[in-house]
C-alpha positions, 0 to 999 in steps of 0.5 A: 500500499501506497500512502499519498498525502495531499495538501494545498487544496481547500479539500474535498468534497470540492466545491470551487477551485480547479485543485479541488476539483482535481482532487476530488477526481483523483480520489473519486475515480481511484483505480489502484487499490495499491493507493491510500489518499490523505487529504487535507481540508481547510476548516474551523476543527480538526476533525477526520472524516472519509470521503471517496474512499480517502482519509480527509483530515480537517486543519484548523486556520485563523483567518489572517489574510494572505498569510492563512494559505501559508499557515495552512499548508504549514500545519497540514504538513506537520499534520502528515509528519505526526501521522506518518510518525505514529503510524509507522508508514514507509515510502509515503509521498506528500504532494504539495499543490502550489509553491507557498511554503518554500522557505520553510520546506528545508526543515520539514525535509529533514523529518520527511526523509528521516521517515522515508517519505518524498515530496512531490509538487505542483507548481501551478502556473506563474503565481509570482506574475499575478497582479493581485499580488504586491511587489512584495508578495510576488517576490516571496512567491518567486523565492518560495517557488524556487526553495520548493523546487530545490527541495523536491524529488519530483515535480508534476507540471500540469502544462508543458510550458511550465515543465520548460520554464521549470527546467530552464530557469532552476537547471542549477538544481537539475529538477526531476520533472514530468507532464501530467495534464489538468483533466476535463469533463467531457460529458454533455450538459443534463440540461435540455434545449427547453429547460426551464432553468436555461430559459429563465437564465436567457431571459433574466440576462437578455441573451439567446442561443448562439447569440452570445460570446462567452468569458468564464474566470476570475475578474483580474487584470491578467486575464486580459478583460480590457483587451477582450472588451475594448476589442469586442466593442470595436468589433462589427458583431451584433451578437452579445458579450456575456461575462460570468465572473465574480465582478466586484465594483472595485479599483479594477472595475472602475478603472476598466469602465473609465477606460473602455466605457462599457456601460455604453454599449448594450452588447457588454453583459456582466451576467454574474456567476454561475454555481450550478455546473450543469447550467454553466456547462449548458451556457457554454454549449449554447455559446456561439463563441468562447474568449479566453485571454488568460496568460499567467501559466499553466493549464486552465480549467475554464479553458478545457471546459470551453474547448469540451462544450463550446463550438468556436474558441478564440484564444490569446495566442501564448504558449500555455493556450496554444498547448492546449488549444492546438488546432481546435481553436483560433487565436488573437494577440494583444496588437490593436485590432487583432481580436476585433479582426478576428471576431469579424472573421469568424462570423463570416465562417461557414457551419462547415468551418465552425463544425470542424474546429468544434470536432477537432477541439472535442477530439483533442480533449477527449484524447488528451485530457480526459480524466480517466487519462490524467488519473491513470498517469497519476496512479503510475507515477505515485506507484513507480517513483 
């Protein structure tokens, strides 16, 4: 039996988030009887429970702002060490999601090594580039990432672009890496075209089938909302742009409004969040096209879901998006008029051209990003390393 301790996600059952969904599928669809998962869960107590056959252990952490995630990972790691020691577990793997605790890892690495346990990490994307962090926090993220790469036995990258970056930026450590993509749900929505849930949502938001483009993602600058909105406003499209995001009327929102004056264009619709996953999937399926402006690294779950569901995908031309979309999407750059011209172009596509792109996108997701494939690759790594 191989014990795998997973820390860094908020835990399961998954309510939101890419890492949480990954852990949910990894445990729920486990194939090998030789693996036992232990999952840290952010909570207000320290209880244990079972979910998907995994041992889940709560880790209580006070809400102390951005540092809470760092403290959570440290306390989770300490809990793993105590459990391994108490139960005399051999050859355990600690799989750490994201690179938050680099400065503290050397201390715990000594103890884990003495217990015969290995540290694997998933570096996620370029967290240190995210604009939501101030310069000091961005610098911490970069230093933390470096130290975690240095002190890990294996780095599992969900993007070939991230794997190349790790190999190039940290070649002094000769990091051992492997690529295992993030997974995508390839099933169609359980909702029908005439489902009242869908019809009511369309009516409430002023939308209709095949007459809107869609964006789904966090409302942050690095997802290039300003670029997409500005370019869409310049296009000749008569369709709407529906933006599903956790929009807060903060400085970013007010600045975006001031610079683009999107409130003067009736096509731009901020439609709030959608937590009903079957409804969200159906909204993707009913869209004419999907805009993906994310540029801060890694395989993005919302992109995978769009390629699996939406007939036409327009992606920002960066390495991470090209890697995933391949020949199943069309691409725009940050140059002026690039996206506006592309919108005008795709609206002249024939049904056959759109259908061809859709089939290529769905084929790619099924062949390269299905959860069954991803889980099989993870189990092989966990059992044979």
